[in-house]
DSSP file (Angstrom, degrees, kcal/mol; ACC not computed):
  #  RESIDUE AA STRUCTURE BP1 BP2  ACC     N-H-->O    O-->H-N    N-H-->O    O-->H-N    TCO  KAPPA ALPHA  PHI   PSI    X-CA   Y-CA   Z-CA
    1    1 A M              0   0    0      0, 0.0     2,-0.3     0, 0.0     0, 0.0   0.000 360.0 360.0 360.0 128.5    3.8   20.4 -235.1
    2    2 A S        -     0   0    0      1,-0.0     2,-0.4     0, 0.0     0, 0.0  -0.630 360.0-139.7 -88.0 146.9    2.9   17.3 -237.2
    3    3 A R        -     0   0    0     -2,-0.3     2,-0.3     0, 0.0    -1,-0.0  -0.866  14.8-127.4-103.0 134.2    1.3   17.7 -240.6
    4    4 A L        -     0   0    0     -2,-0.4     5,-0.0     1,-0.1     0, 0.0  -0.600  30.2-111.8 -84.3 146.2   -1.5   15.4 -241.6
    5    5 A S     >  -     0   0    0     -2,-0.3     4,-1.9     1,-0.1     3,-0.2  -0.327  26.6-110.0 -70.7 151.8   -1.0   13.7 -245.0
    6    6 A P  H  > S+     0   0    0      0, 0.0     4,-2.5     0, 0.0     5,-0.2   0.843 117.7  58.6 -52.5 -36.7   -3.3   14.7 -247.8
    7    7 A K  H  > S+     0   0    0      1,-0.2     4,-2.4     2,-0.2     5,-0.2   0.928 104.9  49.7 -66.0 -43.4   -5.0   11.3 -247.7
    8    8 A V  H  > S+     0   0    0     -3,-0.2     4,-2.3     1,-0.2    -1,-0.2   0.915 110.6  49.6 -62.1 -43.1   -6.0   11.8 -244.0
    9    9 A K  H  X S+     0   0    0     -4,-1.9     4,-2.0     2,-0.2    -2,-0.2   0.880 112.3  47.1 -65.1 -41.7   -7.5   15.2 -244.7
   10   10 A R  H  X S+     0   0    0     -4,-2.5     4,-2.4    -5,-0.2    -2,-0.2   0.909 112.6  50.0 -67.1 -38.9   -9.5   13.9 -247.7
   11   11 A G  H  X S+     0   0    0     -4,-2.4     4,-2.2    -5,-0.2    -2,-0.2   0.928 112.5  47.4 -60.2 -48.7  -10.7   10.9 -245.6
   12   12 A A  H  X S+     0   0    0     -4,-2.3     4,-1.9     2,-0.2    -1,-0.2   0.875 113.3  47.4 -62.6 -41.4  -11.7   13.2 -242.7
   13   13 A A  H  X S+     0   0    0     -4,-2.0     4,-2.5     2,-0.2    -2,-0.2   0.886 111.5  52.0 -69.2 -41.1  -13.6   15.6 -245.1
   14   14 A S  H  X S+     0   0    0     -4,-2.4     4,-2.5     2,-0.2    -2,-0.2   0.888 110.4  48.3 -58.8 -45.3  -15.3   12.6 -246.8
   15   15 A L  H  X S+     0   0    0     -4,-2.2     4,-2.4     2,-0.2    -2,-0.2   0.889 109.5  51.9 -69.0 -38.8  -16.5   11.3 -243.5
   16   16 A A  H  X S+     0   0    0     -4,-1.9     4,-2.0     2,-0.2    -2,-0.2   0.939 111.8  46.4 -60.4 -48.0  -17.8   14.7 -242.4
   17   17 A I  H  X S+     0   0    0     -4,-2.5     4,-2.4     2,-0.2    -2,-0.2   0.915 112.1  50.4 -59.9 -46.3  -19.8   15.0 -245.7
   18   18 A A  H  X S+     0   0    0     -4,-2.5     4,-2.5     1,-0.2    -1,-0.2   0.918 109.7  50.9 -59.4 -42.5  -21.2   11.5 -245.4
   19   19 A F  H  X S+     0   0    0     -4,-2.4     4,-2.0     1,-0.2    -1,-0.2   0.902 111.0  49.7 -59.2 -41.5  -22.3   12.2 -241.8
   20   20 A G  H  X S+     0   0    0     -4,-2.0     4,-1.7     2,-0.2    -2,-0.2   0.891 108.8  50.9 -68.4 -40.0  -24.0   15.4 -242.9
   21   21 A I  H  X S+     0   0    0     -4,-2.4     4,-2.2     1,-0.2     5,-0.2   0.926 109.6  51.4 -61.5 -43.8  -25.8   13.6 -245.7
   22   22 A V  H  X S+     0   0    0     -4,-2.5     4,-2.0     1,-0.2    -2,-0.2   0.884 109.9  48.8 -65.7 -33.7  -27.0   11.0 -243.2
   23   23 A L  H  X S+     0   0    0     -4,-2.0     4,-1.8     2,-0.2    -1,-0.2   0.793 108.9  52.7 -72.8 -26.0  -28.3   13.7 -240.8
   24   24 A V  H  X S+     0   0    0     -4,-1.7     4,-2.3     2,-0.2    -2,-0.2   0.937 112.5  44.6 -71.8 -44.2  -30.2   15.5 -243.6
   25   25 A F  H  X S+     0   0    0     -4,-2.2     4,-2.3     2,-0.2    -2,-0.2   0.856 112.3  53.4 -66.6 -36.4  -31.9   12.2 -244.6
   26   26 A A  H  X S+     0   0    0     -4,-2.0     4,-1.5    -5,-0.2    -1,-0.2   0.927 110.1  47.6 -60.8 -47.4  -32.6   11.4 -240.9
   27   27 A G  H  X S+     0   0    0     -4,-1.8     4,-0.7     1,-0.2    -2,-0.2   0.899 111.8  49.0 -63.5 -40.8  -34.3   14.8 -240.5
   28   28 A L  H >< S+     0   0    0     -4,-2.3     3,-0.7     1,-0.2    -1,-0.2   0.910 110.8  51.6 -63.2 -42.2  -36.4   14.5 -243.7
   29   29 A A  H 3< S+     0   0    0     -4,-2.3    -1,-0.2     1,-0.2    -2,-0.2   0.792 114.6  41.6 -70.2 -24.5  -37.5   11.0 -242.6
   30   30 A S  H 3< S+     0   0    0     -4,-1.5    -1,-0.2    -5,-0.1    -2,-0.2   0.497  90.1 110.6-102.7  -1.1  -38.7   12.2 -239.1
   31   31 A S    <<  -     0   0    0     -4,-0.7     2,-0.5    -3,-0.7     6,-0.0  -0.374  57.6-141.7 -70.5 155.0  -40.3   15.5 -240.1
   32   32 A V        +     0   0    0      4,-0.1     2,-0.2    -2,-0.0    -2,-0.1  -0.986  30.5 155.3-117.6 119.3  -44.0   15.9 -239.9
   33   33 A T    >>  +     0   0    0     -2,-0.5     3,-0.9     4,-0.0     4,-0.7  -0.773  39.0  13.7-131.8 172.9  -45.9   17.7 -242.4
   34   34 A G  H 3> S-     0   0    0     -2,-0.2     4,-1.8     1,-0.2     3,-0.3  -0.251 122.2  -4.6  68.6-142.6  -49.3   18.2 -244.0
   35   35 A K  H 3>>S+     0   0    0      1,-0.2     5,-1.5     2,-0.2     4,-0.6   0.864 134.7  55.6 -60.4 -36.8  -52.3   16.5 -242.2
   36   36 A A  H <45S+     0   0    0     -3,-0.9     3,-0.5     1,-0.2    -1,-0.2   0.876 107.2  49.4 -59.0 -36.4  -50.2   14.9 -239.6
   37   37 A A  H  <5S+     0   0    0     -4,-0.7    -1,-0.2    -3,-0.3    -2,-0.2   0.869 112.5  47.4 -71.8 -32.3  -48.7   18.2 -238.6
   38   38 A Q  H  <5S-     0   0    0     -4,-1.8    -1,-0.2    -5,-0.1    -2,-0.2   0.514 103.8-134.6 -83.1  -5.8  -52.2   19.7 -238.4
   39   39 A K  T  <5 +     0   0    0     -4,-0.6    -3,-0.2    -3,-0.5    -4,-0.1   0.894  37.7 179.9  46.3  47.7  -53.4   16.7 -236.3
   40   40 A L      < -     0   0    0     -5,-1.5    -1,-0.2     1,-0.1    -2,-0.0  -0.478  30.9-112.6 -75.6 143.0  -56.6   16.4 -238.3
   41   41 A P    >   -     0   0    0      0, 0.0     3,-1.7     0, 0.0    -1,-0.1  -0.364  37.1-102.8 -72.2 162.1  -59.1   13.8 -237.6
   42   42 A P  T 3  S+     0   0    0      0, 0.0    -2,-0.1     0, 0.0     0, 0.0   0.753 120.0  59.3 -61.2 -27.4  -59.4   11.1 -240.3
   43   43 A E  T 3  S+     0   0    0     23,-0.1    24,-2.2     1,-0.1     2,-0.5   0.665  96.5  71.6 -78.0 -16.6  -62.7   12.6 -241.7
   44   44 A I  E <   -A   66   0A   0     -3,-1.7    22,-0.2    22,-0.2     3,-0.1  -0.904  54.3-179.7-103.6 120.8  -61.0   15.9 -242.4
   45   45 A E  E     -     0   0A   0     20,-3.5     2,-0.3    -2,-0.5    21,-0.2   0.832  67.1 -14.9 -86.4 -35.6  -58.6   16.2 -245.3
   46   46 A N  E     -A   65   0A   0     19,-1.1    19,-2.7     2,-0.0     2,-0.3  -0.992  53.8-152.2-164.4 154.9  -57.6   19.8 -245.0
   47   47 A I  E     -A   64   0A   0     -2,-0.3    17,-0.2    17,-0.2     4,-0.1  -0.991  20.6-123.6-136.0 149.6  -58.5   23.2 -243.4
   48   48 A T  E    S+A   63   0A   0     15,-2.5    15,-2.1    -2,-0.3     2,-0.1  -0.996  93.5  33.0-130.7 138.4  -57.9   26.7 -244.4
   49   49 A P  S    S-     0   0    0      0, 0.0    -1,-0.2     0, 0.0     3,-0.1   0.653 103.0-119.0 -62.6 153.9  -56.5   28.8 -242.8
   50   50 A V    >   -     0   0    0      1,-0.1     3,-1.4    -2,-0.1    -2,-0.1  -0.103  40.4 -76.4 -55.1 158.8  -54.1   26.3 -241.2
   51   51 A R  T 3  S+     0   0    0      1,-0.3   104,-0.2    -4,-0.1    -1,-0.1  -0.334 117.5   6.1 -62.6 141.3  -54.1   25.8 -237.5
   52   52 A T  T 3  S+     0   0    0    102,-2.5    -1,-0.3     1,-0.2   103,-0.2   0.773  88.2 169.9  51.1  33.4  -52.3   28.6 -235.6
   53   53 A A  E <   -e  155   0B   0     -3,-1.4   103,-3.1   101,-0.5     2,-0.3  -0.468  18.2-153.7 -67.3 139.4  -51.9   30.6 -238.9
   54   54 A T  E     +     0   0B   0    101,-0.2   103,-0.1     1,-0.2   104,-0.0  -0.890  68.4  30.7-118.2 156.5  -50.7   34.2 -238.2
   55   55 A Q  E    S+     0   0B   0     -2,-0.3     2,-0.3     1,-0.2   102,-0.2   0.831  74.4 165.7  71.0  35.1  -51.2   37.2 -240.4
   56   56 A V  E     -e  157   0B   0    100,-2.5   102,-1.9    -3,-0.2    -1,-0.2  -0.631  38.7-114.8 -79.7 139.3  -54.6   36.0 -241.7
   57   57 A Q    >   -     0   0    0     -2,-0.3     3,-1.8   100,-0.2    69,-0.1  -0.459  22.5-115.1 -74.4 149.1  -56.7   38.8 -243.4
   58   58 A S  T 3  S+     0   0    0      1,-0.3    68,-3.9    -2,-0.1    -1,-0.1   0.629 115.8  39.6 -62.6 -15.5  -60.0   39.9 -241.8
   59   59 A Q  T 3  S+     0   0    0     66,-0.2    -1,-0.3    57,-0.1     2,-0.1  -0.088  84.8 143.4-121.2  32.1  -62.1   38.6 -244.8
   60   60 A E    <   -     0   0    0     -3,-1.8     2,-0.1     1,-0.1    66,-0.1  -0.500  55.1-106.8 -73.1 144.3  -60.1   35.4 -245.5
   61   61 A K        -     0   0    0     55,-0.2     2,-0.5    -2,-0.1    55,-0.2  -0.405  23.1-148.2 -67.5 139.3  -62.0   32.3 -246.6
   62   62 A I  E     + B   0 115A   0     53,-2.9    53,-2.7    -2,-0.1     2,-0.4  -0.962  23.6 177.8-109.8 124.2  -62.5   29.5 -244.1
   63   63 A Q  E     -AB  48 114A   0    -15,-2.1   -15,-2.5    -2,-0.5     2,-0.5  -0.993  17.9-167.4-133.4 133.1  -62.6   26.0 -245.8
   64   64 A V  E     -AB  47 113A   0     49,-2.7    49,-2.9    -2,-0.4     2,-0.7  -0.996  11.2-155.0-119.8 125.5  -62.9   22.5 -244.5
   65   65 A D  E     -AB  46 112A   0    -19,-2.7   -20,-3.5    -2,-0.5   -19,-1.1  -0.891  17.9-167.6 -99.1 104.1  -62.3   19.6 -246.9
   66   66 A L  E     -A   44   0A   0     45,-2.8   -22,-0.2    -2,-0.7     2,-0.1  -0.439  26.7 -98.4 -85.6 166.4  -64.1   16.5 -245.7
   67   67 A I    >   -     0   0    0    -24,-2.2     3,-1.5     1,-0.2    -1,-0.1  -0.440  61.8 -71.4 -76.3 162.0  -63.7   13.1 -246.9
   68   68 A V  T 3  S+     0   0    0      1,-0.2    -1,-0.2    -2,-0.1     3,-0.1  -0.281 120.2  25.5 -61.5 133.9  -66.2   11.8 -249.4
   69   69 A G  T 3  S+     0   0    0      1,-0.3    71,-2.8    39,-0.3    72,-0.4   0.515  98.9 109.0  92.4   7.7  -69.8   11.3 -247.9
   70   70 A Y  E <   +F  139   0B   0     -3,-1.5    -1,-0.3    69,-0.3    69,-0.2  -0.901  35.6 167.6-119.9 148.2  -69.5   13.8 -245.1
   71   71 A T  E     +F  138   0B   0     67,-2.6    67,-2.0    -2,-0.3     2,-0.3  -0.724   9.0 151.1-137.3-172.1  -71.0   17.2 -244.4
   72   72 A G  E     -F  137   0B   0     65,-0.3     2,-0.3    -2,-0.2    65,-0.2  -0.984  32.8 -88.6 173.9-165.8  -71.2   19.5 -241.4
   73   73 A K  E     -F  136   0B   0     63,-2.6    63,-2.2    -2,-0.3     2,-0.4  -0.962  25.2-127.8-139.1 155.1  -71.5   22.9 -239.9
   74   74 A L  E     -F  135   0B   0      7,-0.5     7,-2.6    -2,-0.3     2,-0.5  -0.908   9.5-166.4-113.0 136.3  -69.2   25.7 -238.8
   75   75 A I  E     -FG 134  80B   0     59,-3.0    59,-2.6    -2,-0.4     2,-0.5  -0.961  12.4-169.3-114.9 110.6  -69.1   27.5 -235.6
   76   76 A V  E >  S-FG 133  79B   0      3,-2.5     3,-2.6    -2,-0.5    57,-0.2  -0.902  71.0 -23.5-110.4 124.0  -66.9   30.7 -235.8
   77   77 A N  T 3  S-     0   0    0     55,-3.4    -1,-0.2    -2,-0.5    56,-0.1   0.900 129.2 -48.2  43.1  48.9  -66.1   32.5 -232.5
   78   78 A G  T 3  S+     0   0    0     54,-0.3     2,-0.6    -3,-0.2    -1,-0.3   0.369 114.5 116.0  83.2  -9.0  -69.2   31.0 -230.9
   79   79 A I  E <   -G   76   0B   0     -3,-2.6    -3,-2.5     2,-0.0     2,-0.5  -0.863  59.3-142.3-101.0 123.5  -71.5   31.8 -233.6
   80   80 A E  E     -G   75   0B   0     -2,-0.6    -5,-0.2    -5,-0.2    42,-0.0  -0.658  21.6-148.0 -78.0 120.3  -73.1   28.9 -235.5
   81   81 A L        -     0   0    0     -7,-2.6    -7,-0.5    -2,-0.5    22,-0.1  -0.687  17.0-108.0 -97.1 145.2  -73.4   29.9 -239.2
   82   82 A P        -     0   0    0      0, 0.0    22,-3.3     0, 0.0     2,-0.4  -0.314  32.1-145.8 -67.3 149.0  -76.1   28.8 -241.5
   83   83 A T  E     -c  104   0A   0     20,-0.2     2,-0.5    22,-0.1    22,-0.2  -0.947  13.7-171.4-120.2 135.7  -75.1   26.2 -244.1
   84   84 A V  E     -c  105   0A   0     20,-3.4    22,-2.3    -2,-0.4     2,-0.3  -0.976  20.4-131.3-128.4 136.5  -76.5   26.0 -247.6
   85   85 A S  E >   -c  106   0A   0     -2,-0.5     3,-1.4    20,-0.2     4,-0.5  -0.586  14.4-132.9 -80.1 138.5  -75.9   23.2 -250.0
   86   86 A L  G >  S+     0   0    0     20,-3.2     3,-0.9    -2,-0.3    -1,-0.1   0.801 106.8  64.2 -54.5 -30.3  -74.8   24.2 -253.6
   87   87 A D  G 3  S+     0   0    0     19,-0.3    -1,-0.3     1,-0.2     4,-0.1   0.770  95.8  55.8 -65.9 -27.6  -77.4   21.7 -254.8
   88   88 A S  G <  S+     0   0    0     -3,-1.4     2,-0.3     2,-0.1    -1,-0.2   0.542  87.6  96.8 -86.8  -6.4  -80.3   23.7 -253.3
   89   89 A L  S <  S-     0   0    0     -3,-0.9     2,-0.1    -4,-0.5    11,-0.1  -0.601  84.2-104.1 -85.2 146.2  -79.5   26.9 -255.1
   90   90 A A        -     0   0    0     -2,-0.3     2,-0.2     9,-0.1     9,-0.2  -0.405  40.5-108.4 -64.2 136.7  -81.2   27.8 -258.3
   91   91 A A        -     0   0    0     -2,-0.1    -1,-0.1    -4,-0.1     6,-0.1  -0.488  33.6-122.3 -74.1 139.1  -79.2   27.4 -261.3
   92   92 A A        -     0   0    0     -2,-0.2     6,-0.1     4,-0.1     3,-0.1  -0.276  29.9 -95.0 -73.9 159.2  -78.0   30.5 -263.0
   93   93 A A    >   -     0   0    0      4,-0.2     3,-2.4     1,-0.1    -1,-0.1  -0.391  60.9 -77.0 -68.5 151.9  -78.7   31.4 -266.5
   94   94 A P  T 3  S+     0   0    0      0, 0.0    -1,-0.1     0, 0.0     3,-0.1  -0.244 120.9  18.8 -54.1 134.7  -76.0   30.4 -269.0
   95   95 A G  T 3  S+     0   0    0      1,-0.3     2,-0.3    -3,-0.1    -2,-0.1   0.418 107.5 101.2  84.3  -0.9  -73.1   32.8 -268.8
   96   96 A R  S <  S-     0   0    0     -3,-2.4    -1,-0.3    -4,-0.0    -4,-0.1  -0.876  70.9-115.5-120.7 157.2  -74.1   34.1 -265.4
   97   97 A E        -     0   0    0     -2,-0.3     2,-0.4    -3,-0.1    -4,-0.2  -0.460  29.0-112.4 -84.4 151.5  -72.8   33.4 -262.0
   98   98 A V        -     0   0    0     -2,-0.1     2,-0.7    -6,-0.1    -1,-0.1  -0.670  32.2-123.3 -76.3 134.6  -74.9   31.8 -259.2
   99   99 A D        -     0   0    0     -2,-0.4    -9,-0.1    -9,-0.2    -1,-0.0  -0.722  25.9-148.3 -81.7 120.3  -75.5   34.3 -256.4
  100  100 A L        -     0   0    0     -2,-0.7     5,-0.0     1,-0.1   -14,-0.0  -0.674  11.7-126.1 -87.4 133.8  -74.2   32.8 -253.2
  101  101 A P        -     0   0    0      0, 0.0     2,-2.1     0, 0.0   -17,-0.1  -0.336  35.3 -96.9 -73.8 167.3  -76.0   33.7 -250.0
  102  102 A P  S    S+     0   0    0      0, 0.0    20,-0.5     0, 0.0     2,-0.2  -0.497  93.7  90.3 -88.9  69.4  -73.8   35.1 -247.1
  103  103 A A  S    S-     0   0    0     -2,-2.1    13,-0.4    18,-0.1     2,-0.4  -0.815  90.9 -65.0-146.4-171.4  -73.5   31.6 -245.4
  104  104 A V  E     -c   83   0A   0    -22,-3.3   -20,-3.4    -2,-0.2     2,-0.6  -0.674  52.2-146.0 -82.0 136.8  -71.4   28.5 -245.2
  105  105 A I  E     -cD  84 114A   0      9,-3.1     9,-1.7    -2,-0.4     2,-0.5  -0.922   6.7-156.6-112.0 121.0  -71.6   26.8 -248.6
  106  106 A F  E     -cD  85 113A   0    -22,-2.3   -20,-3.2    -2,-0.6   -19,-0.3  -0.806   2.2-161.8 -90.9 125.6  -71.5   23.1 -248.8
  107  107 A E  E >>> - D   0 112A   0      5,-1.9     4,-2.2    -2,-0.5     5,-1.3  -0.925   1.9-164.6-113.3 106.7  -70.3   21.7 -252.2
  108  108 A P  T 345S+     0   0    0      0, 0.0   -39,-0.3     0, 0.0    -1,-0.2   0.822  87.3  58.6 -61.1 -32.3  -71.4   18.0 -252.4
  109  109 A G  T 345S+     0   0    0      1,-0.2   -41,-0.0    -3,-0.1    -2,-0.0   0.821 120.9  24.7 -64.9 -33.6  -69.0   17.4 -255.3
  110  110 A N  T <45S-     0   0    0     -3,-0.6    -1,-0.2     2,-0.1   -44,-0.1   0.537  97.3-130.6-104.9 -14.2  -66.0   18.4 -253.3
  111  111 A D  T  <5 +     0   0    0     -4,-2.2   -45,-2.8     1,-0.2     2,-0.4   0.907  58.8 146.9  61.4  41.6  -67.3   17.7 -249.8
  112  112 A T  E   < -BD  65 107A   0     -5,-1.3    -5,-1.9   -47,-0.2     2,-0.5  -0.821  43.5-155.9-108.3 142.3  -66.1   21.2 -248.8
  113  113 A L  E     +BD  64 106A   0    -49,-2.9   -49,-2.7    -2,-0.4     2,-0.4  -0.992  24.9 179.7-113.0 128.6  -67.6   23.6 -246.3
  114  114 A T  E     +BD  63 105A   0     -9,-1.7    -9,-3.1    -2,-0.5     2,-0.4  -0.990  11.6 177.5-132.3 134.1  -66.5   27.2 -247.2
  115  115 A F  E     -B   62   0A   0    -53,-2.7   -53,-2.9    -2,-0.4   -11,-0.1  -0.992   5.1-174.8-137.6 133.2  -67.4   30.6 -245.6
  116  116 A T        -     0   0    0     -2,-0.4   -55,-0.2   -13,-0.4   -56,-0.1  -0.983  32.3-117.4-124.1 124.6  -66.1   33.9 -246.5
  117  117 A P        +     0   0    0      0, 0.0     2,-0.3     0, 0.0     7,-0.2  -0.347  51.6 155.0 -59.8 132.7  -67.0   37.0 -244.3
  118  118 A T    >   -     0   0    0      5,-0.9     3,-2.0   -16,-0.1     5,-0.1  -0.966  50.4 -66.8-154.7 166.6  -69.0   39.3 -246.4
  119  119 A T  T 3  S+     0   0    0     -2,-0.3     3,-0.1     1,-0.3     4,-0.0  -0.310 121.2  20.1 -56.1 133.3  -71.7   42.1 -246.0
  120  120 A G  T 3  S+     0   0    0      1,-0.3    -1,-0.3     2,-0.1     2,-0.1   0.291  96.9 119.6  88.4  -6.1  -75.0   40.7 -244.7
  121  121 A A  S <  S-     0   0    0     -3,-2.0    -1,-0.3     2,-0.1     3,-0.1  -0.450  81.2-111.5 -78.9 158.4  -73.3   37.5 -243.2
  122  122 A L  S    S+     0   0    0    -20,-0.5     2,-0.5     1,-0.2    -1,-0.1   0.827 117.7  38.2 -56.0 -33.7  -73.5   36.8 -239.4
  123  123 A I        +     0   0    0    -21,-0.1    -5,-0.9     1,-0.1    -1,-0.2  -0.980  68.3 178.2-121.4 112.8  -69.7   37.5 -239.5
  124  124 A E  S    S-     0   0    0     -2,-0.5     2,-0.3     1,-0.3    -1,-0.1   0.737  74.3  -8.8 -91.0 -24.4  -68.8   40.4 -241.9
  125  125 A K  S    S-     0   0    0     -7,-0.1    -1,-0.3    -4,-0.1   -66,-0.2  -0.947  80.8 -98.6-165.7 155.2  -65.1   40.3 -241.1
  126  126 A F        -     0   0    0    -68,-3.9     2,-0.1    -2,-0.3     3,-0.1  -0.483  41.3-109.6 -78.4 144.2  -63.0   38.5 -238.5
  127  127 A A        -     0   0    0     -2,-0.2    30,-0.3     1,-0.1     2,-0.1  -0.376  38.9 -97.6 -68.1 147.6  -61.9   40.3 -235.4
  128  128 A T  S    S+     0   0    0     30,-0.1     2,-0.3    28,-0.1    30,-0.2  -0.458  93.4  24.1 -65.6 140.0  -58.2   41.3 -235.0
  129  129 A G  E    S+ H   0 157B   0     28,-2.5    28,-2.8    -2,-0.1     2,-0.3  -0.712 112.7   1.9 105.9-155.3  -56.4   38.8 -232.9
  130  130 A V  E     - H   0 156B   0     -2,-0.3     2,-0.4    26,-0.2    26,-0.2  -0.491  60.1-174.3 -72.7 128.0  -57.2   35.1 -232.1
  131  131 A N  E     - H   0 155B   0     24,-2.7    24,-2.1    -2,-0.3     2,-0.4  -0.939  11.0-147.8-122.3 146.2  -60.3   33.6 -233.9
  132  132 A T  E     - H   0 154B   0     -2,-0.4   -55,-3.4    22,-0.2     2,-0.4  -0.966  10.0-168.6-125.0 133.6  -61.6   30.2 -233.3
  133  133 A V  E     -FH  76 153B   0     20,-2.9    20,-2.5    -2,-0.4     2,-0.4  -0.952   2.1-173.8-116.4 130.1  -63.3   27.8 -235.7
  134  134 A S  E     -FH  75 152B   0    -59,-2.6   -59,-3.0    -2,-0.4     2,-0.5  -0.973   6.4-160.4-124.1 141.6  -65.1   24.6 -234.8
  135  135 A V  E     -FH  74 151B   0     16,-2.1    16,-2.2    -2,-0.4     2,-0.5  -0.986   3.1-164.4-121.1 125.6  -66.5   22.1 -237.3
  136  136 A V  E     -F   73   0B   0    -63,-2.2   -63,-2.6    -2,-0.5     2,-0.3  -0.938  22.9-179.0-104.1 130.4  -69.2   19.6 -236.5
  137  137 A Y  E     +F   72   0B   0     -2,-0.5    11,-3.6    11,-0.3     2,-0.3  -0.939  12.2 167.4-138.5 157.7  -69.3   16.9 -239.2
  138  138 A W  E     -F   71   0B   0    -67,-2.0   -67,-2.6    -2,-0.3     2,-0.2  -0.972  44.6 -80.1-157.0 158.2  -71.3   13.7 -240.0
  139  139 A K  E >>  -F   70   0B   0      7,-0.4     4,-1.9    -2,-0.3     3,-0.8  -0.425  36.2-134.9 -58.8 135.6  -72.0   11.3 -242.6
  140  140 A I  T 34 S+     0   0    0    -71,-2.8    -1,-0.1     1,-0.3   -70,-0.1   0.888 105.3  53.9 -65.3 -31.4  -74.5   12.6 -245.0
  141  141 A T  T 34 S+     0   0    0    -72,-0.4    -1,-0.3     1,-0.2   -71,-0.1   0.753 113.5  44.4 -71.3 -19.7  -76.5    9.3 -245.0
  142  142 A E  T <4 S-     0   0    0     -3,-0.8     3,-0.2     1,-0.1    -2,-0.2   0.712 100.8-143.0 -93.8 -26.9  -76.7    9.5 -241.3
  143  143 A G    ><  -     0   0    0     -4,-1.9     3,-1.6     1,-0.2    -4,-0.2   0.000  37.0 -59.8  83.1 171.3  -77.6   13.0 -240.7
  144  144 A P  G >  S+     0   0    0      0, 0.0     3,-1.5     0, 0.0    -1,-0.2   0.661 120.6  76.7 -65.4 -19.6  -76.6   15.6 -237.9
  145  145 A K  G 3  S+     0   0    0      1,-0.3    -2,-0.1    -3,-0.2    -3,-0.0   0.849  99.5  44.6 -61.6 -25.5  -78.0   13.4 -235.1
  146  146 A F  G <  S+     0   0    0     -3,-1.6    -7,-0.4    -7,-0.2    -1,-0.3  -0.191  85.4 157.0-105.9  39.5  -74.8   11.2 -235.5
  147  147 A A    <   -     0   0    0     -3,-1.5    -9,-0.3    -9,-0.1     3,-0.1  -0.327  40.0-122.0 -69.2 148.2  -72.4   14.1 -235.7
  148  148 A K        -     0   0    0    -11,-3.6   -11,-0.3     1,-0.2     3,-0.1  -0.363  45.0 -70.0 -76.7 164.3  -68.8   13.4 -234.8
  149  149 A P        -     0   0    0      0, 0.0   -12,-0.3     0, 0.0    -1,-0.2  -0.253  64.6 -96.3 -55.7 148.7  -66.9   15.2 -232.0
  150  150 A T        -     0   0    0    -14,-0.1     2,-0.5    -3,-0.1   -14,-0.2  -0.410  30.6-146.9 -67.9 141.1  -66.2   18.9 -232.9
  151  151 A F  E     - H   0 135B   0    -16,-2.2   -16,-2.1    -2,-0.1     2,-0.4  -0.969  20.9-170.9-106.7 123.2  -62.8   19.7 -234.3
  152  152 A T  E     + H   0 134B   0     -2,-0.5     2,-0.3   -18,-0.2   -18,-0.2  -0.886  12.7 163.3-120.8 142.0  -61.6   23.1 -233.3
  153  153 A W  E     - H   0 133B   0    -20,-2.5   -20,-2.9    -2,-0.4     2,-0.3  -0.960  19.8-138.2-149.5 170.0  -58.6   25.3 -234.4
  154  154 A Q  E     - H   0 132B   0     -2,-0.3  -102,-2.5   -22,-0.2  -101,-0.5  -0.891  12.0-175.3-130.3 156.7  -57.5   29.0 -234.2
  155  155 A F  E     -eH  53 131B   0    -24,-2.1   -24,-2.7    -2,-0.3     2,-0.5  -0.969  24.9-117.6-148.3 157.2  -55.8   31.5 -236.3
  156  156 A D  E     - H   0 130B   0   -103,-3.1  -100,-2.5    -2,-0.3     2,-0.4  -0.859  19.5-156.5-103.3 123.2  -54.6   35.0 -235.9
  157  157 A V  E      eH  56 129B   0    -28,-2.8   -28,-2.5    -2,-0.5  -100,-0.2  -0.822 360.0 360.0-103.7 138.3  -56.0   38.0 -237.8
  158  158 A V              0   0    0   -102,-1.9  -101,-0.1    -2,-0.4   -30,-0.1   0.390 360.0 360.0 -97.5 360.0  -53.9   41.1 -238.3
């Protein structure tokens, strides 16, 4: 049996390590994360819970982060939820919190639509299993008459 010289062994080990490093960088370069992985339309920056999320709690917050200048409405499991703009709510006295209605809250400063299931809301908690959320969105300056196509995603409640 022939023995390999130490130089050949070190050379082979170096080539194997170099090949491994190249594979790691190739994997990182081709990975898809964030907005691209969610396949979000250009007008939507982020959604919570993420698409196909599992183990979501029954009273988890739904949030859609739109780009500047857009608003919209949410439809959860076929139920269109009322939307209230934070601007339209009466200001609270100093040191007190604003009482939020059991509806979708639109925050114009952040361009977000947020809904948390709560007592008195059309949806008080999400059903166990698959839940579906649709967002219909439009430019604030154009109004709902010019709404974009609906974006829909699902998540699993435990």
